[in-house]
C-alpha positions as CSV (number, residue, x, y, z in Angstrom):
1,M,34.7,57.0,21.4
2,N,31.3,57.7,23.0
3,I,28.7,55.2,21.9
4,T,25.0,56.2,22.2
5,D,22.0,54.0,22.0
6,T,21.3,55.3,18.5
7,D,24.8,54.1,17.4
8,I,24.3,50.5,18.5
9,E,23.9,48.0,15.6
10,E,21.9,44.8,16.4
11,W,23.1,41.8,14.5
12,T,21.9,38.2,14.3
13,A,24.7,35.5,14.4
14,Y,24.1,32.4,12.3
15,L,26.3,29.3,12.9
16,R,26.0,26.2,10.7
17,V,27.7,22.9,10.6
18,S,27.1,20.2,8.0
19,T,28.7,17.1,9.5
20,W,28.3,14.8,6.5
21,R,29.0,16.8,3.4
22,E,31.3,19.9,4.1
23,D,34.3,20.8,6.2
24,K,33.4,20.2,9.9
25,I,34.0,23.5,11.6
26,S,32.7,23.3,15.1
27,L,30.0,25.6,16.5
28,D,32.5,26.6,19.3
29,L,35.2,27.7,16.7
30,Q,32.6,29.7,14.8
31,R,31.2,31.3,17.9
32,A,34.7,32.4,19.0
33,A,35.4,34.0,15.6
34,L,32.0,35.8,15.7
35,Q,32.7,37.1,19.2
36,A,36.0,38.5,18.2
37,W,34.3,40.2,15.2
38,E,31.8,41.8,17.6
39,R,34.7,43.1,19.8
40,R,36.5,44.8,16.9
41,D,33.7,47.4,16.6
42,P,32.0,48.7,19.9
43,R,28.9,49.6,17.9
44,R,28.2,45.9,17.1
45,R,25.9,43.9,19.4
46,I,25.0,40.3,18.6
47,V,21.5,40.1,20.1
48,E,20.6,36.6,18.8
49,W,22.5,33.4,18.2
50,V,21.0,30.9,15.7
51,E,22.6,27.5,15.5
52,D,22.0,25.0,12.7
53,P,24.0,21.8,13.5
54,D,24.2,19.0,10.9
55,V,22.4,20.9,8.1
56,T,23.4,21.2,4.5
57,G,23.8,24.6,2.8
58,R,22.5,23.4,-0.6
59,N,19.0,24.6,0.1
60,F,17.4,27.2,2.3
61,K,15.1,25.1,4.3
62,R,17.0,26.2,7.4
63,K,16.9,28.5,10.4
64,I,18.6,31.2,8.2
65,M,15.1,32.1,6.9
66,G,14.2,33.2,10.5
67,C,17.3,35.3,10.6
68,I,16.2,37.0,7.3
69,R,12.8,37.7,8.8
70,G,14.5,39.3,11.8
71,V,16.1,41.9,9.4
72,E,12.8,42.5,7.6
73,E,10.4,42.6,10.5
74,R,12.5,43.6,13.6
75,G,14.9,46.1,12.0
76,R,18.1,44.1,12.7
77,R,21.3,45.6,11.2
78,G,22.1,42.4,9.4
79,I,23.3,38.8,9.6
80,V,26.9,37.8,10.5
81,V,28.3,34.4,9.6
82,W,31.7,32.8,10.2
83,K,32.3,32.6,6.4
84,F,30.1,33.6,3.6
85,S,29.7,29.8,2.7
86,R,27.7,29.4,5.9
87,F,24.9,31.6,4.4
88,G,24.4,29.0,1.6
89,R,26.0,27.0,-1.2
90,N,23.2,27.4,-3.9
91,D,23.4,30.0,-6.5
92,V,19.7,30.7,-6.8
93,G,19.1,30.6,-3.1
94,I,21.9,32.9,-2.3
95,A,20.8,35.5,-4.9
96,V,17.1,35.4,-3.8
97,N,17.7,35.5,-0.1
98,L,20.6,38.0,-0.1
99,A,18.4,40.3,-2.1
100,R,15.7,40.0,0.6
101,V,18.2,41.1,3.3
102,E,19.6,44.0,1.3
103,R,16.1,45.1,0.2
104,A,15.2,45.5,3.9
105,G,18.3,47.7,4.5
106,G,20.4,44.9,6.1
107,D,23.8,43.5,5.4
108,L,25.5,40.1,5.3
109,A,28.9,40.2,7.1
110,S,31.6,37.6,7.5
111,A,33.7,37.4,10.7
112,T,36.7,36.0,8.8
113,E,36.4,37.6,5.4
114,D,36.7,41.4,5.7
115,I,34.9,42.6,2.7
116,D,32.9,45.8,2.4
117,A,30.1,44.7,0.0
118,R,28.8,48.4,-0.3
119,T,31.6,48.9,-2.9
120,A,31.9,47.5,-6.4
121,V,35.2,45.8,-5.6
122,G,33.8,44.3,-2.3
123,K,30.6,43.1,-4.0
124,F,32.8,41.4,-6.7
125,N,35.0,39.8,-4.1
126,R,32.0,38.5,-2.3
127,R,30.6,37.0,-5.5
128,I,33.8,35.2,-6.0
129,L,33.7,33.7,-2.5
130,F,30.1,32.7,-3.1
131,D,31.0,31.0,-6.4
132,L,33.9,29.3,-4.8
133,A,31.6,27.9,-2.0
134,V,29.1,26.7,-4.7
135,F,31.9,25.1,-6.6
136,E,33.3,23.2,-3.5
137,S,29.8,22.0,-2.7
138,D,29.1,20.8,-6.3
139,R,32.5,19.0,-6.3
140,A,31.8,17.3,-3.1
141,G,28.3,16.5,-4.2
142,E,29.7,14.8,-7.3
143,Q,32.0,12.7,-5.2
144,W,29.2,11.7,-2.9
145,K,27.0,10.8,-5.8
146,E,29.7,8.4,-7.1
147,T,30.0,6.9,-3.6
148,H,26.2,6.4,-3.4
149,Q,26.1,4.9,-6.9
150,W,28.8,2.4,-5.9
151,R,26.9,1.5,-2.7
152,R,23.7,1.0,-4.6
153,A,25.4,-1.2,-7.2
154,H,26.5,-3.4,-4.3
155,G,23.1,-3.6,-2.8
156,L,23.8,-1.2,0.1
157,P,21.7,1.9,1.2
158,A,23.4,5.1,0.1
159,T,24.0,6.5,3.6
160,G,24.4,3.3,5.6
161,G,23.2,3.4,9.2
162,K,21.0,1.2,11.4
163,R,17.7,-0.2,10.1
164,M,15.0,-1.6,12.3
165,G,14.8,-5.4,12.1
166,Y,18.4,-5.7,11.0
167,I,21.9,-5.8,12.6
168,W,24.2,-3.5,10.8
169,Y,27.9,-4.5,10.4
170,P,29.6,-1.2,9.3
171,R,32.7,-1.1,7.0
172,R,35.0,0.5,9.6
173,I,35.0,-0.6,13.3
174,P,37.4,0.0,16.2
175,H,40.4,-2.3,16.2
176,P,39.9,-5.1,18.8
177,T,43.4,-4.7,20.3
178,L,44.9,-1.5,19.2
179,R,43.4,1.5,21.0
180,G,42.6,4.4,18.6
181,E,43.1,2.3,15.5
182,W,40.4,1.1,13.1
183,T,40.0,-2.1,11.1
184,L,37.8,-2.9,8.0
185,Q,35.2,-5.6,7.4
186,E,32.6,-6.3,4.8
187,E,29.6,-4.0,5.3
188,R,26.4,-5.9,5.5
189,Y,22.9,-6.1,7.0
190,E,21.7,-9.3,8.7
191,V,18.2,-10.0,9.9
192,D,17.7,-9.6,13.7
193,E,15.9,-12.7,14.4
194,A,14.5,-11.2,17.7
195,A,12.8,-8.6,15.6
196,R,11.7,-10.6,12.6
197,E,8.3,-11.6,13.9
198,H,7.6,-8.0,15.0
199,I,8.4,-6.6,11.5
200,E,6.1,-9.2,9.9
201,T,3.3,-8.3,12.3
202,L,3.9,-4.6,11.5
203,Y,3.0,-5.0,7.9
204,E,0.2,-7.5,8.6
205,R,-1.4,-5.0,10.9
206,K,-1.1,-2.2,8.4
207,L,-2.8,-4.4,5.9
208,G,-5.5,-5.3,8.3
209,K,-4.8,-9.0,8.4
210,E,-7.2,-10.7,10.8
211,L,-8.4,-7.2,12.0
212,P,-11.7,-5.4,11.3
213,T,-9.8,-2.4,9.9
214,P,-6.1,-1.7,9.1
215,D,-4.1,0.0,11.8
216,G,-2.8,3.5,11.1
217,Y,0.8,4.5,11.3
218,G,0.2,6.4,14.6
219,Q,-1.2,3.2,16.2
220,L,1.7,1.1,14.9
221,A,4.3,3.7,16.1
222,A,2.9,3.6,19.6
223,W,2.9,-0.2,19.5
224,L,6.6,-0.3,18.4
225,N,7.5,2.2,21.2
226,D,5.9,0.1,23.7
227,L,8.0,-2.9,22.5
228,G,11.1,-0.8,23.0
229,Y,12.0,-0.1,19.4
230,R,13.6,3.3,18.5
231,T,14.7,5.0,15.3
232,A,18.3,5.0,14.1
233,D,18.8,8.3,16.0
234,G,17.4,6.8,19.2
235,N,14.1,8.7,19.0
236,P,10.6,7.2,19.6
237,W,8.8,6.2,16.4
238,R,6.3,8.7,15.1
239,Y,3.6,8.7,12.3
240,D,5.9,10.2,9.6
241,S,9.1,8.3,10.5
242,L,7.4,4.9,10.5
243,R,5.6,5.6,7.2
244,R,9.0,6.5,5.6
245,Y,10.5,3.3,7.0
246,M,7.7,1.1,5.8
247,Q,7.6,2.8,2.3
248,S,11.4,2.4,1.9
249,G,10.9,-1.4,1.3
250,F,14.0,-2.3,3.2
251,A,12.1,-5.1,5.0
252,A,11.2,-6.4,1.6
253,G,14.9,-6.6,0.6
254,L,14.7,-3.4,-1.4
255,L,16.3,0.0,-1.6
256,R,14.3,3.1,-2.3
257,V,16.2,5.6,-4.5
258,H,15.6,8.7,-6.4
259,D,14.8,7.8,-10.0
260,P,18.0,8.2,-11.9
261,R,16.0,9.2,-15.0
262,C,14.8,12.3,-13.2
263,R,17.0,15.2,-14.0
264,C,16.0,17.5,-11.1
265,D,18.6,18.6,-8.5
266,Y,17.1,16.5,-5.7
267,T,19.4,17.9,-3.0
268,A,19.1,21.6,-3.9
269,N,15.3,21.5,-4.0
270,G,15.0,20.2,-0.5
271,G,14.1,16.6,-1.5
272,T,10.6,17.4,-2.6
273,C,10.7,15.4,-5.8
274,K,8.2,12.5,-5.8
275,R,9.9,10.2,-8.3
276,W,11.2,7.3,-6.4
277,I,12.0,3.7,-7.5
278,H,12.9,0.5,-5.7
279,I,15.9,-1.6,-6.6
280,E,17.1,-4.9,-5.0
281,G,19.3,-4.8,-2.0
282,A,22.0,-7.3,-0.9
283,H,20.2,-7.9,2.4
284,E,17.7,-10.7,3.2
285,A,14.0,-9.8,3.0
286,I,11.9,-10.2,6.2
287,I,8.5,-9.9,4.6
288,T,7.3,-11.8,1.5
289,P,7.0,-10.2,-2.0
290,E,3.2,-10.8,-1.8
291,T,3.1,-8.8,1.5
292,W,5.1,-6.0,-0.1
293,E,2.9,-6.0,-3.2
294,R,-0.2,-5.7,-1.1
295,Y,1.4,-2.9,1.0
296,E,2.3,-0.9,-2.2
297,E,-1.2,-1.3,-3.5
298,L,-2.7,-0.1,-0.2
299,S,-0.4,2.9,-0.1
300,K,-1.3,3.9,-3.6
301,E,-5.0,3.6,-2.8
302,R,-4.7,5.6,0.4
303,A,-2.6,8.3,-1.3
304,A,-5.5,8.9,-3.8
305,L,-8.0,9.3,-1.0
306,T,-8.9,12.5,0.7
307,P,-8.3,12.8,4.4
308,R,-12.0,12.4,5.2
309,T,-12.1,9.2,3.1
310,R,-9.1,7.8,5.0
311,N,-11.1,8.1,8.2
312,P,-14.6,7.2,7.0
313,T,-17.7,8.5,8.7
314,Y,-20.1,6.3,6.8
315,P,-20.0,2.8,5.5
316,L,-19.8,4.0,1.8
317,T,-17.5,6.9,2.3
318,G,-15.3,7.2,-0.8
319,L,-17.0,4.4,-2.7
320,V,-20.0,6.2,-4.2
321,R,-19.8,7.5,-7.7
322,C,-22.2,9.5,-9.8
323,G,-23.4,7.6,-12.8
324,G,-23.7,10.9,-14.8
325,C,-20.1,12.0,-14.7
326,R,-18.4,9.0,-13.0
327,K,-16.9,11.4,-10.4
328,G,-17.3,11.1,-6.6
329,A,-20.6,11.5,-4.8
330,N,-20.2,12.9,-1.3
331,A,-22.3,12.8,1.8
332,T,-24.1,16.0,2.2
333,S,-26.5,17.5,4.8
334,A,-30.1,18.6,4.4
335,R,-32.8,20.3,6.4
336,R,-35.7,18.0,7.3
337,K,-38.6,19.0,9.7
338,G,-36.8,22.2,10.6
339,A,-33.5,20.5,11.6
340,Q,-30.2,20.0,9.8
341,V,-29.5,16.3,9.2
342,L,-25.8,15.6,8.6
343,G,-25.0,13.0,6.0
344,Y,-28.5,12.8,4.8
345,A,-27.8,12.2,1.2
346,Y,-25.1,11.5,-1.4
347,A,-24.8,14.3,-4.0
348,C,-22.6,14.5,-7.1
349,G,-19.5,16.5,-6.2
350,E,-19.4,18.2,-9.7
351,S,-22.9,19.6,-9.4
352,R,-21.8,22.6,-7.4
353,H,-19.7,23.7,-10.4
354,K,-22.4,22.6,-12.9
355,L,-19.9,20.2,-14.5
356,C,-22.3,17.2,-14.6
357,D,-25.3,17.0,-16.9
358,S,-27.1,14.6,-14.8
359,P,-26.0,15.0,-11.2
360,V,-27.3,12.5,-8.7
361,W,-28.9,13.3,-5.3
362,V,-30.0,10.3,-3.3
363,Q,-30.7,9.5,0.3
364,R,-27.7,7.9,2.0
365,A,-30.0,5.3,3.8
366,L,-31.4,4.1,0.4
367,V,-27.9,3.5,-1.1
368,E,-26.7,1.6,2.1
369,D,-29.9,-0.5,2.0
370,E,-29.2,-1.4,-1.7
371,V,-25.7,-2.4,-0.8
372,H,-26.9,-4.5,2.1
373,M,-29.5,-6.2,-0.1
374,W,-26.8,-6.8,-2.8
375,L,-24.6,-8.5,-0.2
376,A,-27.5,-10.7,0.9
377,R,-28.2,-11.7,-2.8
378,E,-24.6,-12.5,-3.6
379,V,-24.1,-14.6,-0.4
380,A,-27.3,-16.5,-0.9
381,A,-26.4,-17.2,-4.6
382,A,-23.0,-18.5,-3.6
383,V,-24.5,-20.8,-1.0
384,D,-27.1,-22.2,-3.4
385,A,-24.4,-22.7,-6.0
386,A,-21.9,-24.4,-3.6
387,P,-21.2,-28.0,-4.4
388,S,-21.8,-30.8,-1.8
389,S,-18.1,-31.2,-1.4
390,P,-15.9,-28.1,-1.0
391,V,-13.7,-27.0,-3.9
392,A,-10.6,-24.8,-3.7
393,L,-11.3,-22.4,-6.6
394,D,-13.2,-22.2,-9.9
395,D,-11.4,-23.9,-12.8
396,D,-10.8,-20.6,-14.7
397,Q,-9.4,-19.0,-11.5
398,E,-7.2,-22.0,-11.0
399,R,-5.8,-21.9,-14.5
400,K,-5.1,-18.2,-14.3
401,K,-3.2,-18.6,-11.0
402,A,-1.2,-21.6,-12.3
403,R,-0.3,-19.6,-15.4
404,A,0.8,-16.7,-13.3
405,A,2.9,-19.0,-11.1
406,R,4.6,-20.4,-14.2
407,D,5.3,-17.0,-15.6
408,R,6.7,-15.9,-12.3
409,A,9.1,-18.8,-12.1
410,R,10.3,-18.2,-15.7
411,L,10.8,-14.5,-15.0
412,D,12.6,-15.3,-11.7
413,A,15.0,-17.4,-13.6
414,E,15.5,-14.7,-16.3
415,H,16.1,-12.1,-13.6
416,T,18.8,-14.3,-12.0
417,R,20.4,-14.9,-15.4
418,L,20.6,-11.0,-16.0
419,M,21.9,-10.3,-12.6
420,T,24.6,-12.9,-13.1
421,G,25.4,-11.4,-16.6
422,L,25.8,-8.0,-15.0
423,S,28.1,-9.3,-12.3
424,N,30.3,-11.2,-14.8
425,L,30.5,-8.3,-17.1
426,A,31.6,-6.0,-14.3
427,A,34.2,-8.5,-13.1
428,D,35.6,-9.1,-16.6
429,R,35.8,-5.4,-17.3
430,A,37.8,-5.0,-14.0
431,L,40.2,-7.8,-14.9
432,N,40.5,-7.0,-18.6
433,P,39.9,-3.3,-19.2
434,D,41.8,-3.2,-22.4
435,A,39.5,-5.8,-24.0
436,Y,36.7,-3.2,-24.1
437,P,36.9,-0.5,-26.7
438,D,35.5,2.8,-25.8
439,G,31.6,2.7,-25.3
440,V,31.3,-1.2,-25.7
441,F,31.1,-1.8,-22.0
442,E,28.6,1.0,-21.4
443,Q,26.4,-0.3,-24.3
444,A,26.4,-3.9,-23.0
445,R,25.7,-2.7,-19.4
446,D,22.8,-0.4,-20.5
447,R,21.3,-3.3,-22.6
448,L,21.4,-5.6,-19.7
449,L,20.0,-3.0,-17.3
450,E,17.1,-2.3,-19.6
451,Q,16.2,-6.0,-20.0
452,K,16.4,-6.3,-16.2
453,R,14.0,-3.4,-15.7
454,N,11.6,-5.0,-18.2
455,V,11.8,-8.4,-16.5
456,A,11.2,-6.7,-13.1
457,E,8.1,-5.0,-14.3
458,A,6.7,-8.2,-15.8
459,L,7.6,-10.1,-12.6
460,E,5.7,-7.6,-10.5
461,A,2.6,-8.0,-12.8
462,A,2.8,-11.8,-12.5
463,A,3.0,-11.6,-8.7
464,V,-0.1,-9.4,-8.6
465,A,-2.0,-11.9,-10.8
466,E,-0.8,-14.9,-8.7
467,V,-2.1,-13.5,-5.4
468,A,-5.3,-11.9,-6.8
469,P,-8.3,-13.0,-4.6
470,S,-10.9,-15.2,-6.2
471,R,-14.7,-14.8,-6.0
472,T,-14.9,-17.7,-3.6
473,Q,-12.5,-15.9,-1.1
474,L,-14.3,-12.6,-1.4
475,I,-17.8,-14.1,-1.0
476,A,-16.5,-15.5,2.3
477,I,-15.7,-12.0,3.4
478,A,-19.0,-10.7,2.2
479,A,-20.8,-13.5,4.3
480,G,-18.8,-12.4,7.4
481,L,-19.7,-8.7,6.7
482,L,-23.4,-9.6,6.2
483,E,-23.5,-11.6,9.4
484,E,-21.9,-8.8,11.6
485,W,-23.5,-5.8,9.7
486,D,-25.4,-4.6,12.8
487,T,-22.5,-4.8,15.2
488,L,-19.7,-3.3,13.0
489,V,-19.0,0.4,13.1
490,S,-19.0,2.5,9.9
491,A,-15.1,2.5,9.6
492,E,-15.0,-1.4,9.8
493,K,-17.9,-1.7,7.3
494,N,-16.1,0.7,5.0
495,A,-12.8,-1.2,5.2
496,L,-14.5,-4.6,4.4
497,L,-16.6,-3.1,1.5
498,R,-13.4,-1.7,0.0
499,S,-12.0,-5.2,-0.2
500,L,-15.1,-6.4,-2.0
501,V,-16.3,-3.7,-4.4
502,R,-14.6,-1.2,-6.9
503,R,-17.4,1.4,-6.5
504,V,-21.1,1.9,-5.9
505,V,-22.7,3.8,-8.8
506,A,-25.8,5.9,-8.2
507,T,-27.4,7.1,-11.4
508,R,-30.1,9.8,-11.4
509,G,-33.4,8.4,-12.7
510,A,-35.7,10.0,-15.2
511,K,-38.4,12.4,-14.1
512,G,-41.2,10.6,-12.3
513,V,-44.5,10.0,-13.9
514,R,-47.5,10.4,-11.6
515,G,-49.1,7.0,-10.8
516,L,-46.1,5.0,-12.2
517,E,-44.3,3.4,-9.2
518,N,-40.5,3.9,-9.1
519,S,-40.5,5.8,-12.4
520,G,-38.1,8.4,-10.9
521,K,-36.1,6.1,-8.7
522,T,-32.3,6.4,-8.6
523,K,-30.5,3.4,-10.0
524,V,-27.8,1.9,-7.7
525,E,-25.2,-0.5,-9.1
526,I,-22.4,-2.3,-7.4
527,H,-19.2,-3.2,-9.3
528,P,-17.6,-6.1,-7.4
529,L,-13.8,-6.9,-7.5
530,W,-14.3,-10.3,-8.8
531,E,-15.9,-9.2,-12.0
532,P,-14.3,-7.3,-14.9
533,D,-14.5,-3.5,-14.5
534,P,-17.4,-2.3,-16.6
535,W,-15.9,1.2,-16.8
536,E,-12.4,0.1,-17.9
537,D,-13.0,0.2,-21.6
538,T,-16.0,2.4,-21.8
539,P,-15.8,6.2,-22.1
540,A,-17.4,8.3,-19.5
């Protein structure tokens, strides 16, 4: 048969292997089958090979999307796969993306399943094969979920693997004497004492302990790489991988899991759900609960900030609020003497949309001067009020911390009692299954778990109250800031001010009256952290 250039069909071959969830069909085996498919028809030409090793088919965040664009934009004849299951194992994703291919005039072909989807029977058979692939994936997914639940119940991470700062003893290891055989041991994580100090320092640097400003994840990743640490995959640490490690809470003795109360299909939607919780792990913690509490608070604060606020340009970046609407007031430029002056003033961010009835606009230098004078007044007042002999804390602060410590000790004991009760209940159920009528075990277990969750929340609140800084401690920071004000850069001032004040409120003054000094002056108030929040119980 004479084949002309116009007869040639250009195809994209897509190869996928998921090494942890589905059947492991090697890329070489798939490639051989695809080459045989190409040879069966001289018009076929595979012009592009796209490989996706170790990727699940339960979502479409894969290289297959590039293959689809090749059909849409470059006029490819279609996409060929080893089996239709390689295209995907998700009902919605299959329907949407297959429709894109066919709408562009392309086809999806299988090298090992000879089906002509242009006919009604062929399309029906392909639908059956896709449904079978989805069923197999769902069944395997249910088995893995059960496995993950068992591991979490025993305090182990769902997927196992190495963790920085710990030595991992896997469940299955090569037999010490029999070649090719395996032996089992108790899976566990033990602290790597050589790394303990580095992990503690990692969190301290992120919190800015004994530093002018906290280190960023990028700086910390470079520091770890210089020390020779690598990820579980052997790759250098990067900003995003280090952030995930630190937020996992593993170094605090915790496991980070998808909230079981969330009903979303976490795997199918590509892992974009934000609902995570921390549960207790079986491994020893490296960092203290107080350090973890402070890190969580810092993470929440940083997440609520805009990128510009995370890297402040001015001492009060992210701290100034408009007194009229209680929303943020941002640094803005202005023309003065024919030139544009950047960051000349703070202006209400709602004013551009006319959402504030009394928007503030005040020179940045005036607000910074007010804050500087406030620092001087507070430090001077603290020095004047200081007794001749040093005292640790105010009596009221001392009583609050003592009460929080007692509450925490009581809640710790209650938490231990509930954990023991859960263990005993599970052990008794395993030994005497007939002693529990239908539903009795589940009700008892759920009741204990609910009590455990309530105690854990109360324990967290008590821990926060116990480590809350006192006015005396914060005034010491204020004194240091005041002393070094002229030598610190803006980012350092901003970090220290964030540890002292909730916000700086600039309220627009009344219209000025001629001859009456300061009648139109903007009012600047500082809300320090050691005083009750005046905005907490008052409406905006």
